[in-house]
C-alpha positions in Angstrom: -57.0 9.9 83.4 -54.4 11.1 80.9 -54.6 10.1 77.2 -51.2 8.9 75.9 -50.8 8.8 72.1 -48.5 6.6 70.0 -45.3 8.0 68.7 -43.5 6.8 65.5 -40.4 4.6 65.7 -37.1 6.4 65.3 -36.5 5.1 61.8 -39.6 7.0 60.5 -38.0 10.3 59.5 -37.3 12.4 56.4 -35.1 10.5 53.9 -32.0 12.3 52.7 -32.0 13.1 49.0 -29.2 10.7 48.0 -31.0 7.8 49.7 -34.2 8.8 48.0 -32.4 8.5 44.7 -31.0 5.1 45.5 -34.5 3.9 46.5 -36.1 5.3 43.4 -33.5 3.6 41.2 -34.0 0.3 43.0 -37.7 0.4 42.7 -37.4 1.5 39.1 -35.8 -1.8 38.3 -39.2 -3.5 39.1 -41.8 -0.8 38.7 -42.1 1.6 35.7 -43.6 4.6 37.5 -40.2 5.1 39.2 -38.3 5.2 35.9 -37.2 8.3 34.1 -39.6 9.6 31.5 -36.7 10.9 29.4 -33.2 9.6 29.3 -30.5 12.2 30.3 -28.2 13.6 27.6 -25.1 12.4 29.4 -25.3 8.6 29.5 -23.2 8.6 32.7 -25.9 10.6 34.5 -28.4 8.4 36.5 -32.0 9.5 36.4 -35.2 8.3 38.1 -38.7 9.7 37.6 -38.0 12.1 40.5 -34.3 12.6 40.8 -31.0 12.5 39.0 -27.4 12.0 40.0 -24.7 13.8 38.0 -21.9 11.6 36.9 -19.0 13.9 37.7 -19.9 15.4 41.1 -22.3 12.7 42.3 -24.7 15.5 43.3 -28.3 14.4 43.5 -31.1 16.9 42.5 -34.8 16.7 42.2 -36.2 17.0 38.6 -38.1 20.2 38.0 -40.9 18.4 36.0 -41.2 15.5 38.3 -44.6 14.0 39.3 -45.8 14.2 42.9 -45.2 11.1 44.9 -48.2 9.9 46.9 -48.1 7.0 49.3 -50.9 5.1 50.9 -51.0 1.8 52.9 -54.1 -0.4 52.9 -55.3 -3.8 54.0 -57.1 -4.2 50.7 -60.6 -5.0 52.1 -64.0 -4.5 50.5 -64.6 -1.5 52.8 -61.8 0.6 51.3 -62.7 2.3 48.1 -59.5 3.4 46.4 -60.3 4.2 42.9 -60.3 7.9 42.0 -61.4 9.7 38.9 -58.0 10.5 37.7 -58.9 12.6 34.7 -58.9 15.9 36.6 -55.8 15.0 38.8 -52.3 16.5 38.3 -49.3 14.3 37.5 -49.1 11.8 40.3 -47.3 8.5 41.1 -49.5 6.7 43.6 -47.7 4.0 45.6 -50.2 1.7 47.4 -48.6 -0.7 49.9 -50.0 -3.4 52.1 -51.4 -6.9 51.9 -55.0 -8.1 52.2 -57.7 -10.4 50.8 -58.7 -8.2 47.8 -55.2 -7.0 46.7 -55.3 -8.8 43.4 -58.8 -7.7 42.7 -58.1 -4.0 43.3 -54.8 -4.3 41.3 -56.7 -5.6 38.3 -59.3 -2.9 38.7 -56.6 -0.2 38.8 -55.0 -1.6 35.7 -58.2 -1.2 33.8 -58.6 2.5 34.6 -57.5 4.9 31.9 -55.8 7.6 34.0 -54.4 10.5 32.0 -51.9 11.9 34.6 -51.8 9.2 37.3 -49.6 6.1 37.6 -50.5 3.6 40.3 -47.9 1.1 41.7 -48.7 -1.7 44.2 -45.2 -3.0 45.2 -44.2 -5.5 47.7 -41.6 -3.5 49.8 -38.8 -4.8 51.9 -39.3 -3.8 55.5 -36.5 -1.3 55.5 -37.7 0.4 52.3 -41.1 1.4 53.7 -39.9 4.1 56.0 -37.5 5.3 53.3 -40.4 5.6 50.9 -42.6 7.5 53.4 -39.7 9.9 54.0 -39.3 10.4 50.3 -43.0 11.1 49.4 -44.8 14.4 48.9 -48.1 13.3 50.5 -49.5 10.4 52.5 -53.1 9.3 52.1 -54.8 7.3 54.9 -57.9 5.2 54.1 -58.2 3.7 57.6 -61.5 3.9 59.3 -62.2 2.5 62.8 -65.1 0.1 63.2 -65.2 1.0 66.9 -64.5 4.7 66.2 -61.9 4.6 68.9 -58.6 3.5 67.5 -56.3 5.9 65.6 -54.4 4.9 62.5 -50.7 4.1 63.3 -49.9 4.6 59.7 -50.7 8.4 60.1 -48.3 8.5 63.1 -45.6 7.0 60.9 -46.3 9.5 58.2 -46.1 12.4 60.7 -42.8 11.0 61.9 -41.5 11.4 58.3 -42.8 15.0 58.3 -45.2 13.9 55.6 -48.4 15.9 55.0 -51.5 13.6 55.3 -54.9 13.5 53.7 -57.1 11.1 55.8 -60.6 9.8 55.4 -62.9 11.1 58.2 -64.2 9.0 61.1 -65.4 9.5 64.7 -62.1 10.2 66.6 -59.8 11.1 63.7 -59.7 14.8 64.9 -57.6 13.7 67.9 -54.8 12.9 65.5 -55.4 14.8 62.2 -56.5 18.4 62.6 -58.0 19.7 59.4 -55.9 22.4 57.7 -53.4 22.4 60.6 -51.4 19.2 60.3 -53.4 17.5 57.5 -56.5 17.5 55.5 -59.7 15.4 56.2 -61.9 14.1 53.4 -65.3 12.4 53.3 -65.2 10.8 49.8 -63.1 10.4 46.6 -64.3 13.6 45.1 -63.2 15.6 48.1 -59.8 13.8 48.1 -59.3 14.5 44.4 -59.9 18.2 45.0 -57.4 18.2 47.9 -54.8 16.5 45.8 -55.2 19.0 43.0 -55.0 22.0 45.4 -51.9 20.7 47.1 -50.2 20.0 43.7 -51.0 23.4 42.1 -50.4 25.3 45.4 -47.3 23.7 46.8 -47.0 26.2 49.6 -49.9 24.4 51.2 -47.7 21.4 51.6 -45.3 23.4 53.8 -48.2 24.7 56.0 -49.3 21.1 56.7 -45.9 19.5 57.2 
């Protein structure tokens, strides 16, 4: 027998920078983590938390002092422990998508956390914006675990389609999809994930090796 693995849909791919900027500006209208920390000197220049578009040329560039953009998708169940100790983490915007029974509970829990460098956003995304967001992010985090130990997370396949480095929580057959320190990083708990996030942020060449 031959094992056949899922492949991402064609619309899961890297997002061009000008489309990233438009997405960030759109999301910034509803979610503060996407908004510029400082207004540009030229009022005609358009700036998000990550990018800016110059008024004259229309050129879009990434901000030098931008936070890292982390994306995770969850079904918001009691089995998924999302909350990290953010005090030792670098500057991050964490976007957590998905729907599930405990979404409001976790959203309130996140709001009560006093993170120093981390902003967490739990938006409802339009269907066409989700692949654009994945293709704009710096890192994907997968919290999926398989109760049977046999099914592989499709969300990781989608992230790989967007050339997005992935940190994934370990379970029985994950190694078939995520190979530690080859195409991603595998973690066992929140402390190990926090260490991986810090390492990837402060040593950005590691991103390139994983993507």
